[in-house]
PLY file of the C-alpha trace (Angstrom):
ply
format ascii 1.0
element vertex 94
property float x
property float y
property float z
element edge 93
property int vertex1
property int vertex2
end_header
112.66 101.88 111.22
114.23 99.16 113.60
110.77 98.33 115.67
112.27 98.67 119.28
113.64 102.07 118.51
109.88 102.86 116.73
107.72 101.09 119.91
109.89 103.57 122.37
108.62 106.39 119.45
105.18 105.23 119.41
104.82 105.13 123.03
106.34 108.52 123.86
103.95 109.97 121.39
100.79 108.88 122.95
101.96 110.02 126.04
103.40 113.47 125.06
105.51 114.32 127.92
104.30 113.01 130.39
106.90 110.05 130.69
109.93 109.66 131.98
112.98 106.96 130.92
111.45 104.78 134.43
107.87 104.61 132.96
109.23 103.72 129.15
110.67 100.91 130.72
108.17 99.90 132.56
105.36 100.16 129.83
107.58 99.03 127.61
108.44 95.53 129.51
104.60 94.91 130.34
103.08 96.19 126.27
106.25 94.68 124.58
104.89 91.42 122.61
107.86 89.51 122.24
109.20 90.36 125.86
111.72 88.00 125.53
113.06 88.47 122.02
113.46 92.63 123.62
114.97 91.49 126.67
118.87 92.47 125.60
117.12 95.44 124.15
115.06 96.69 127.17
118.67 97.07 128.65
119.41 99.20 126.10
116.72 102.14 126.48
118.98 104.65 127.68
120.87 104.35 124.27
117.96 104.21 122.07
116.62 107.43 123.69
119.61 108.92 123.48
119.81 107.62 119.19
115.63 109.23 119.12
117.20 112.56 120.69
120.21 112.99 118.39
117.87 111.95 115.95
115.57 114.82 116.59
112.75 112.84 116.57
112.37 113.17 120.49
113.29 115.99 123.03
113.17 116.04 126.84
112.18 118.41 129.21
111.75 118.66 133.17
109.42 116.80 134.66
107.83 116.28 138.13
110.94 114.64 139.11
113.46 117.10 137.93
116.19 114.10 138.19
113.66 111.99 135.23
112.86 113.90 132.30
110.22 113.87 130.25
110.12 113.03 126.67
108.26 114.49 123.66
107.66 113.56 120.16
109.19 116.39 117.85
107.59 117.25 114.90
110.45 115.34 112.32
109.46 112.38 115.22
105.81 112.51 113.54
106.54 112.12 109.89
108.88 109.52 110.47
106.21 107.78 112.31
104.14 108.44 109.66
106.13 107.23 107.38
106.54 104.22 108.53
102.88 103.77 109.84
102.38 100.70 106.94
105.12 98.35 108.06
104.35 95.98 110.09
106.30 95.99 113.07
107.46 92.28 113.85
108.39 89.98 110.87
109.16 86.45 111.51
111.92 85.46 111.26
112.06 81.98 108.98
0 1
1 2
2 3
3 4
4 5
5 6
6 7
7 8
8 9
9 10
10 11
11 12
12 13
13 14
14 15
15 16
16 17
17 18
18 19
19 20
20 21
21 22
22 23
23 24
24 25
25 26
26 27
27 28
28 29
29 30
30 31
31 32
32 33
33 34
34 35
35 36
36 37
37 38
38 39
39 40
40 41
41 42
42 43
43 44
44 45
45 46
46 47
47 48
48 49
49 50
50 51
51 52
52 53
53 54
54 55
55 56
56 57
57 58
58 59
59 60
60 61
61 62
62 63
63 64
64 65
65 66
66 67
67 68
68 69
69 70
70 71
71 72
72 73
73 74
74 75
75 76
76 77
77 78
78 79
79 80
80 81
81 82
82 83
83 84
84 85
85 86
86 87
87 88
88 89
89 90
90 91
91 92
92 93
C-alpha cells in the first residue's frame, strides 16, 4: 500500500467515525514528516478518500455538520492495515 493512503487509513482508524475531510486534511498536514514531499498528494486528498471508499476500506457517514461527512474504517480496512503493519511507511529514495 502506498504511504500516503496508508497514513490516511491509519488516521481514520485512530479517530474512527470522528474525522471529516477537513480534520483529516489538517491532521495530515501537521502530522506528515515528509510534508514538502507530500504537498502534491495533500491536494488529492478527496481522490484518495474516494479510492479508499471504492476499495471498501473506509465508509462515510453523517457527522455533526451534515455538509462534512465523517469517515470510519471498515473491517476490510483494518485487515489491510494489519497486513501492512510490518512494512516501513516511507522508503528513502537514493
